[in-house]
NUVODO-552162 format. One record per residue (C-alpha): x, y, z. Coordinates in steps of 0.25 Angstrom, whole numbers, plus 2048, in hexadecimal, padded with zeros to 3 digits. Layout:
<rs>
XYZ
...
</rs>
This chain:
<rs>
84581E7A1
83F8257AD
84381F7BB
83581A7BD
8358137B0
84280C7B4
83C8087C1
8308027BA
8397FB7B0
8417F57BC
8347F07C2
8307E97B5
83D7E37B4
83C7DE7C2
82E7D87C0
8327D17B4
83D7CA7BC
8337C37C5
82C7BB7BB
8207B87C4
81C7C07D0
8137C27DC
80E7D17DE
80A7D57EC
7FE7DE7E7
7F77E87F0
7F07F07E5
7F97FC7E9
8008057E0
80D7FE7E0
8087EF7E1
7FE7F27D5
8097F87CD
8137EC7D0
8087E27CD
8057E97C0
8147E97BC
8157DB7BF
8097D77B7
80F7DF7AB
81C7D87AC
8187CA7B1
80A7C87AC
8037BC7B3
8107B97BB
80B7C37C5
8037BF7D2
7FD7CA7DA
7FA7C87E9
7F27D17F2
7EF7D0801
7E27D2806
7E37D7815
7DD7E181F
7EA7E981E
7E77ED810
7DB7F680B
7D07ED804
7D07F77F8
7DE7F47F5
7DB7E57F5
7CF7E77EC
7D87EF7E2
7E37E47E2
7D87D97DE
7D27E27D3
7E07E67CD
7E47D77CD
7D77D37C6
7D77DE7BC
7E57DA7B8
7E37CB7B8
7EE7C97C2
7EF7BD7CA
7EC7C27D8
7ED7BB7E6
7E67C17F2
7EB7BD800
7E57BF80D
7EE7C6817
7EB7C7825
7F47D182B
7EF7CE839
7F57C1839
8037C7836
80C7C6843
80C7D484A
8067DB83F
7F97E0846
8017E7851
8067F0846
8157F0848
81F7F9840
8237ED838
8147EA835
8167EB826
8227E1826
8197D682D
80E7D9824
8167D8817
81D7CC81C
8107C481E
8097C9812
8157C7808
8187BA80E
80A7B6809
80C7BC7FC
81A7B47FB
8137A77FE
8097A97F2
8157AC7E9
81C79F7EE
8107977EC
81079B7DD
81F79A7DC
8207A97D9
82E7AE7DE
82C7BD7DE
8227C57E7
8217D47E4
81B7E07EC
8197EF7E9
8227F77F2
8288037EA
83580B7EC
82D8157F5
82B80B7FF
83A80B803
83781980A
82D814815
82E80A820
82A7FD819
82D7F1822
8247E9818
8307E980F
8387E1818
82E7D6817
82D7D7808
83C7D6807
83D7CA811
8337C2808
83A7C57FB
82E7CE7F6
8337D77EB
82F7E67E9
8327E97DA
82C7F77DA
8367FB7E5
8417F37DF
83F7FB7D2
83E8097DA
83080C7D6
82A8177DF
81B8187E2
8198247D9
82081D7CE
8178117D0
80B81A7CF
8108207C2
8138127BC
80680D7C1
7FE8197BA
8068167AD
8018077AE
7F380B7B0
7F28057BE
7E780A7C7
7F080B7D3
7F98167CD
7F38217D6
7EE8187E1
7F081C7EF
7FB8157F7
7F580A7FF
7FB80380C
7F87F8816
7ED7FD81F
7F57F982B
7FF805827
7F480E82D
7F680983B
80280E843
80C804847
8097FE854
7FA800853
7F27F3851
7ED7EF843
7DF7EA844
7D47E7839
7CC7F283F
7D77FC83D
7DA7F882F
7CB7F882C
7CA807831
7D680B829
7D280581C
7C480B81D
7C9819821
7D2819815
7C781380C
7BE81E811
7C882980D
7CB8227FF
7BC8227FC
7BB8317FF
7C58337F4
7D28347FC
7DE82D7F5
7EB82B7FD
7E682880C
7EB821818
7E3820825
7ED81E831
7E781883D
7EB81D84B
7E2817856
7D581D853
7DA82884A
7DB82883B
7E6830835
7E3833826
7EF83481D
7EB83A80F
7F283F803
7F484E801
7EB84F7F5
7DF84A7FE
7E285180B
7DA85D809
7CE855806
7D084D813
7D085A81B
7C3860815
7B886281F
7AE858818
7B884E815
7BE84E823
7B184C829
7AD841820
7BA83A823
7B983C832
7AB836832
7AE82A82A
7BB827831
7B482883F
7AA81D839
7B6814836
7BA815845
7C5820845
7C382A851
7CD83484C
7D083883D
7DC840839
7E384482D
7F384382C
7F8851828
80484B821
7FB843818
7FD835812
80B82F811
810821810
81481A81D
80F825827
80D81A831
81C818831
81F826835
81E822843
829818842
83282383C
82E82C848
832821852
84082084B
84282F84D
84183383F
83883D838
82F83682E
82E83F821
82083C81C
82384280E
82E83780C
82382C80D
817833807
81382E7FA
80E8387EF
7FF8377EE
7FB82F7E2
7F98387D6
7EA83A7D2
7E483C7C5
7DB8487C3
7CD8447C9
7D38387D1
7D08387E0
</rs>
């Protein structure tokens, strides 16, 4: 049995032990695979919970609702106002901890109201290699991460998702919009709206794995290597410049190192006096079928 198969077997065994479970569902690659796996093992003993918030792109929420409806999964939507979370709008380095503690406390209350002991979320084995203060909140609340426990990596989850026929198998990685704003710079509705609109603009133009990092009035575009040459072509560059200016950005730049997971955390590594090697945090761009954009 291949290691990937062994890990998947361990995941299924772990899910079977739960009996009944609440799945924190964002519609991303990991949480979709986790939800489908739980559904396969536990059937109607699965409850999916999705947060609706200005921190998350609307397209991700819409996809979560659509997936749950298509699968006939009981689905609870909660309104999560991040601006009410103590200290979060000032964007401290432990922002993710504060956010996850508040968000998963809400999810935990839903589980308690329904007498469901286990709440699970979609962190994978790769998440151990980046600065993830949110994991501390998850541990404090007793939230379980069966993908990580089973040792499944992002690429293994993508391969298993493709085998299962999940539409997310090659979906670009997503993250909270606040992660585009450097620590210490205030998180506002206006900034989140600008970021979401800019990234949606690039996605609508056929780009896949993108991040628009906000530095004051400057947009720093991170993009996968396969798309980078298109970004720099004359006509495309001019169109992006015009559209970003319409969104309120004054300066528009392209990051020469391209997309990588957790680039906002690189400044923390620099402050600690160590050199951050981006190749250790970069995720391989999702594989594309012939003809896929």
